[in-house]
N, C-alpha and C positions, 0 to 999 in steps of 0.2 A: 306688833307693838308689845313691849314689855314694861311692866309697872314695878317700880321699886319704892320702898320707903326708907328714908334716911333719918335716923335720930341724930340730933346735933347737940353737943355741949358747947356753950358759948362762954366767952370771957365775961366776968361779972359786969352787969349793966349793959350788955351788948345784944341781947336777944332780939329786941325790936329792930335794931339796925341791921342785924344779920337777916332777919325775916324779910325786911323791906328790900334789901339788896338782892336776895335770892329771887323773890317774886318779880322784881323789876328787870333784872339783868341776866338771869339764867333761863333760857327759853324752855328747857325741858322740865322745869319746876312748875307743877300744876297748882299745888296748894302748900301752904305752910301753916301749921297750927302750933300754938304754944301749948306745952304739956307739963304735967307734974312728974316728979320722980327724978331719976338720975340724969335725964337729958332735958334740955330746955325747949327744943323745937322738934317737930315731926314734919318732914318734907315728903310730899308725894310727887314722884317724877315719872314721866312717860318717856321711854327711850325706844329708838328704832330696834327692830329685832336683831340687826347685825351690829349694833353699837356695843362697845365694850363697857361694861358697868364699872369696873375698877378704874378705867381711864376717866370716865365721866366724873366719878366721885372725887378722885384725886386732883384732876385738873380743873374742874368747874365748881365743885362745892368746897372742898377742903382749903382752897386758896382764898375763899371769901374772908375779908377782914373780920376778926372777932370770933372765928370758929376755933375751938380748942380740940375737939374730938368728934368722930362720927361713928355710927353703927348702922350698917346697911342690911336691910331685910329684902330678900328677893321673893317675889310672889310667883305662884304657879297658876292659879285660876281665881277669877272673880265670880262671886255668886250674887245674883241680883235678887 
């Protein structure tokens, strides 16, 4: 299992709609947090080891209505 974080810029006034759509309709999205700064949302996603990250982001996240831009962070190891 691989974990990625995707920072999302939304169209003005659309952050809550984008967050709801991602949580309800994108199976690999685990959590969505509203954040401060250049981006509006932070999405935590769990992908299968053999799953293509770029394809997932482009086909499943960037196509959600209200998303303007994304920035993907790939993780290496989780520390508990």
